[in-house]
C-alpha positions as CSV (number, residue, x, y, z in Angstrom):
1,X,121.0,101.4,98.5
2,X,123.0,99.4,96.1
3,X,126.7,100.0,96.8
4,X,128.8,100.2,93.7
5,X,132.4,98.8,93.3
6,X,135.2,100.8,94.9
7,X,133.2,102.8,97.4
8,X,134.9,100.5,100.0
9,X,138.4,99.3,99.9
10,X,139.3,95.6,99.1
11,X,139.9,94.6,102.8
12,X,136.5,95.9,103.8
13,X,134.7,94.4,100.8
14,X,136.3,91.0,101.5
15,X,135.3,91.2,105.2
16,X,131.7,92.1,104.4
17,X,131.7,89.3,101.8
18,X,132.8,86.7,104.3
19,X,130.3,88.0,106.9
20,X,127.5,87.8,104.3
21,X,128.4,84.3,103.3
22,X,128.4,83.2,107.0
23,X,125.1,84.9,107.7
24,X,123.4,83.5,104.5
25,X,124.8,80.0,105.2
26,X,123.4,80.2,108.7
27,X,120.0,81.3,107.3
28,X,120.0,78.3,105.0
29,X,120.8,76.0,107.9
30,X,117.9,77.5,110.0
31,X,115.5,77.4,107.0
32,X,115.9,73.7,106.4
33,X,112.9,72.8,108.6
34,X,110.7,75.4,106.8
35,X,111.2,74.3,103.2
36,X,107.9,72.5,102.6
37,X,106.5,72.6,99.0
38,X,104.1,75.4,99.9
39,X,106.8,77.5,101.6
40,X,109.1,77.1,98.6
41,X,106.4,78.4,96.3
42,X,105.6,81.3,98.6
43,X,109.2,82.2,98.9
44,X,109.7,82.1,95.2
45,X,106.7,84.4,94.7
46,X,108.0,86.7,97.4
47,X,111.4,86.9,95.8
48,X,109.9,87.9,92.5
49,X,107.8,90.6,94.1
50,X,110.8,92.1,96.0
51,X,112.7,92.3,92.8
52,X,109.8,93.9,91.0
53,X,109.0,96.5,93.7
54,X,112.7,97.4,94.0
55,X,112.5,98.7,90.4
56,X,110.0,101.3,91.6
57,X,112.0,104.3,92.8
58,X,109.8,106.8,94.5
59,X,110.6,110.5,95.2
60,X,111.5,111.4,98.8
61,X,112.8,114.9,98.3
62,X,113.8,117.3,95.6
63,X,116.2,115.4,93.3
64,X,116.3,112.3,95.5
65,X,114.5,109.0,95.3
66,X,114.3,105.7,97.2
67,X,113.2,102.1,96.6
68,X,112.2,99.1,98.7
69,X,114.9,97.1,100.3
70,X,112.5,94.3,101.0
71,X,114.0,92.6,104.1
72,X,111.2,93.4,106.4
73,X,108.5,92.5,103.8
74,X,110.2,89.2,103.0
75,X,110.5,88.3,106.7
76,X,106.8,89.1,107.3
77,X,105.7,86.9,104.4
78,X,108.0,83.9,104.7
79,X,110.0,84.4,107.9
80,X,113.4,85.9,108.6
81,X,115.5,82.9,107.4
82,X,113.7,82.3,104.1
83,X,113.4,86.1,103.8
84,X,117.1,86.6,104.0
85,X,117.6,84.0,101.3
86,X,114.9,85.6,99.2
87,X,116.5,89.1,99.3
88,X,120.0,87.5,98.6
89,X,118.7,86.0,95.4
90,X,117.3,89.3,94.3
91,X,120.7,91.0,94.9
92,X,122.5,88.3,93.0
93,X,120.3,88.6,90.0
94,X,120.5,92.4,90.1
95,X,124.3,92.5,90.2
96,X,125.1,89.7,87.8
97,X,122.3,90.2,85.2
98,X,121.2,93.8,85.5
99,X,124.6,95.4,86.6
100,X,122.9,96.9,89.6
101,X,125.2,96.9,92.6
102,X,128.9,96.2,92.3
103,X,130.3,92.7,92.0
104,X,133.1,93.2,94.6
105,X,130.4,95.1,96.6
106,X,128.0,92.2,96.4
107,X,128.8,91.0,99.9
108,X,128.3,94.5,101.2
109,X,124.9,94.8,99.6
110,X,123.9,91.3,100.9
111,X,125.0,92.3,104.4
112,X,123.2,95.6,104.4
113,X,119.9,94.7,102.7
114,X,119.5,90.9,103.0
115,X,121.1,90.4,106.5
116,X,120.7,93.7,108.4
117,X,117.5,94.7,106.7
118,X,115.8,91.4,107.2
119,X,116.9,90.7,110.8
120,X,116.4,94.3,112.1
121,X,113.0,94.4,110.3
122,X,111.8,91.2,111.8
123,X,113.1,92.0,115.3
124,X,111.3,95.3,115.3
125,X,108.2,93.7,113.9
126,X,108.2,91.2,116.7
127,X,108.7,93.9,119.3
128,X,105.8,95.9,117.8
129,X,103.6,92.8,117.8
130,X,104.4,92.3,121.5
131,X,103.6,95.9,122.4
132,X,100.4,95.7,120.3
133,X,99.5,92.3,121.9
134,X,99.3,90.6,118.5
135,X,97.0,93.2,116.9
136,X,97.6,95.3,113.8
137,X,100.1,93.0,112.1
138,X,100.5,95.3,109.0
139,X,101.3,98.2,111.3
140,X,104.0,96.1,113.1
141,X,105.5,95.0,109.8
142,X,105.5,98.6,108.6
143,X,107.3,99.6,111.8
144,X,110.0,96.9,111.1
145,X,110.4,98.3,107.6
146,X,110.6,101.9,108.8
147,X,113.5,101.1,111.2
148,X,115.4,98.6,109.0
149,X,116.2,101.2,106.3
150,X,118.1,103.8,108.5
151,X,119.7,101.1,110.5
152,X,121.2,99.6,107.3
153,X,122.2,103.1,106.3
154,X,124.0,103.5,109.6
155,X,125.9,100.3,109.1
156,X,127.0,101.6,105.7
157,X,128.3,104.8,107.4
158,X,130.3,102.6,109.8
159,X,131.8,100.6,106.9
160,X,132.7,103.7,105.0
161,X,134.2,105.3,108.0
162,X,136.4,102.2,108.4
163,X,137.2,101.4,104.8
164,X,135.9,104.1,102.5
165,X,138.2,104.8,99.5
166,X,137.7,108.6,99.9
167,X,138.2,110.6,103.1
168,X,135.0,112.4,104.0
169,X,133.6,114.1,107.1
170,X,131.9,111.2,108.9
171,X,129.4,113.4,110.7
172,X,128.2,114.9,107.4
173,X,128.1,111.4,105.9
174,X,126.0,110.1,108.8
175,X,123.7,113.1,108.7
176,X,123.0,112.9,105.0
177,X,122.6,109.1,105.0
178,X,120.3,108.8,108.0
179,X,118.2,111.8,107.0
180,X,117.4,110.6,103.5
181,X,117.0,107.0,104.5
182,X,114.6,107.8,107.2
183,X,112.4,109.3,104.5
184,X,113.0,106.3,102.3
185,X,112.0,104.1,105.3
186,X,108.6,105.8,105.5
187,X,107.9,104.7,101.9
188,X,109.2,101.2,102.7
189,X,106.8,101.1,105.7
190,X,103.8,102.0,103.6
191,X,104.6,99.4,100.9
192,X,105.4,96.6,103.5
193,X,102.3,97.3,105.5
194,X,100.1,97.4,102.5
195,X,101.4,94.1,101.0
196,X,101.1,92.3,104.4
197,X,97.5,93.6,104.8
198,X,96.5,92.5,101.3
199,X,98.0,89.0,101.8
200,X,96.4,88.6,105.2
201,X,93.0,89.6,103.7
202,X,93.0,87.4,100.7
203,X,94.8,84.3,102.2
204,X,94.5,84.2,106.0
205,X,97.2,82.1,107.5
206,X,99.6,82.3,104.6
207,X,101.9,85.1,105.9
208,X,104.6,84.0,108.4
209,X,103.8,87.1,110.5
210,X,100.5,85.5,111.5
211,X,102.3,82.8,113.4
212,X,103.9,85.5,115.5
213,X,100.5,87.2,115.9
214,X,99.1,84.0,117.3
215,X,102.0,83.7,119.7
216,X,101.5,87.2,121.0
217,X,97.7,87.1,121.2
218,X,97.5,83.6,122.7
219,X,95.2,82.5,119.9
220,X,95.6,79.4,117.7
221,X,97.5,80.0,114.5
222,X,95.4,80.1,111.4
223,X,96.5,77.7,108.7
224,X,96.2,78.6,105.1
225,X,94.0,76.3,103.1
226,X,96.5,76.3,100.2
227,X,99.3,78.3,98.6
228,X,97.6,79.2,95.3
229,X,95.8,82.4,96.4
230,X,98.7,84.2,98.1
231,X,101.1,83.1,95.4
232,X,98.7,84.4,92.7
233,X,98.4,87.8,94.6
234,X,102.2,88.1,95.0
235,X,102.8,87.0,91.4
236,X,100.2,89.4,89.9
237,X,101.7,92.2,92.0
238,X,105.2,91.4,90.7
239,X,104.1,91.4,87.1
240,X,102.2,94.7,87.4
241,X,105.1,96.4,89.2
242,X,107.7,95.1,86.8
243,X,105.9,95.4,83.5
244,X,103.5,98.4,84.0
245,X,104.7,100.5,86.9
246,X,108.4,100.3,86.3
247,X,108.2,102.8,83.4
248,X,106.9,105.5,85.8
249,X,109.7,105.0,88.4
250,X,111.5,108.2,89.6
251,X,114.7,108.7,87.6
252,X,116.4,110.9,90.3
253,X,119.4,109.5,92.2
254,X,118.6,107.2,95.1
255,X,119.6,108.0,98.7
256,X,123.1,106.6,98.5
257,X,123.8,108.2,95.1
258,X,122.5,111.6,96.3
259,X,124.6,111.3,99.5
260,X,127.7,110.4,97.6
261,X,127.3,113.5,95.4
262,X,126.6,115.8,98.3
263,X,129.4,114.5,100.6
264,X,132.0,114.1,97.8
265,X,132.7,110.5,97.1
266,X,130.5,109.8,94.1
267,X,133.6,109.8,91.8
268,X,135.0,106.8,93.7
269,X,132.6,104.4,92.1
270,X,133.9,102.2,89.3
271,X,131.9,101.2,86.2
272,X,130.2,97.8,86.6
273,X,132.2,95.1,84.9
274,X,129.0,93.7,83.3
275,X,127.6,97.1,82.2
276,X,127.7,95.9,78.6
277,X,125.1,93.1,79.1
278,X,121.8,93.5,77.2
279,X,119.8,93.8,80.4
280,X,122.2,96.1,82.2
281,X,120.5,99.1,83.8
282,X,117.2,97.1,83.4
283,X,117.4,97.0,79.6
284,X,118.8,100.5,78.9
285,X,122.2,99.1,77.8
286,X,120.7,96.8,75.2
287,X,117.6,98.8,74.2
288,X,115.3,96.4,75.9
289,X,111.9,97.7,77.1
290,X,112.2,98.1,80.9
291,X,108.9,96.2,81.4
292,X,110.3,93.2,79.5
293,X,113.6,93.4,81.5
294,X,111.6,93.5,84.7
295,X,109.5,90.5,83.7
296,X,112.7,88.5,82.9
297,X,114.1,89.6,86.3
298,X,111.0,88.5,88.2
299,X,111.0,85.1,86.4
300,X,114.7,84.6,87.1
301,X,114.4,85.5,90.8
302,X,111.4,83.2,91.3
303,X,113.0,80.3,89.5
304,X,116.4,80.6,91.2
305,X,114.8,80.9,94.6
306,X,112.5,77.8,93.9
307,X,115.4,75.7,92.6
308,X,117.8,76.7,95.5
309,X,115.2,76.0,98.1
310,X,114.2,72.7,96.5
311,X,117.8,71.6,96.5
312,X,118.0,72.6,100.2
313,X,114.9,70.6,100.9
314,X,116.4,67.5,99.2
315,X,119.6,67.9,101.1
316,X,117.9,68.0,104.5
317,X,118.0,64.7,106.3
318,X,114.6,63.1,107.0
319,X,114.1,62.1,110.6
320,X,113.3,58.4,110.9
321,X,111.2,57.4,113.9
322,X,112.9,55.0,116.2
323,X,110.8,52.1,117.5
324,X,111.6,49.9,120.5
325,X,112.3,46.4,119.4
């Protein structure tokens, strides 16, 4: 659901941009206490994985595809605040390096996928864990993913109703968006639940969701023995998805593109200002093999996330114990 430039008017785009900056800034503030070395590495690997899996469009109906948004998955792996930062890095790299998602619409995309997707996904995950009494964490994460996608789609409908550049029947827009994104959410749920189950199996205690499981079940939280195993799993998954599986991604329009065509506002989109870059459209613009473009994207996302979180860690004041004297 990458919104292109000019679907929304300037005032709406500026407003969503300011809201996104405020939300991401707050996430960075909240994440300061979480940026240990192990969490930085885990968040970097998660960022690379989200980028890679977002390349894998899967068919949801005739002529329509969907792809992972990643907020619920990132929250389950590294928590909602680091997860929000992780998805934001992915969206920045996609827009500025791969010309995927408009530049003026970057704030809108961050708001929809990094902010709404992550926070709704984590909230629903926590509710599901409470109802399940801490059992079936992958199922709870999948439930969060399932709900996060149509909720983000609903927020887009509201934004377009307020500031869309083309007048369309809002009821038809809502019906199309929610219908197709509910189906996309089912795919997101399967991917999210599967990844969470795998990480919990190979590295107990590494996923953030396990701390919530311990809280709901009343059991002591498991502590991972080290960060290498989950990072290796996430890194290997990112490389396989970006290099090998990306060539088999569905080429049909995604849910937003299909809706825009059906409802009548597809023509409002402007060409991306960076569409001439060699890696635009994941290498198609420069004749770069999509697997190589994907590998570059994974490396960029992981490196930027690691550097940004390391800088955040260095900027965080260290509490000095006060002794009586």
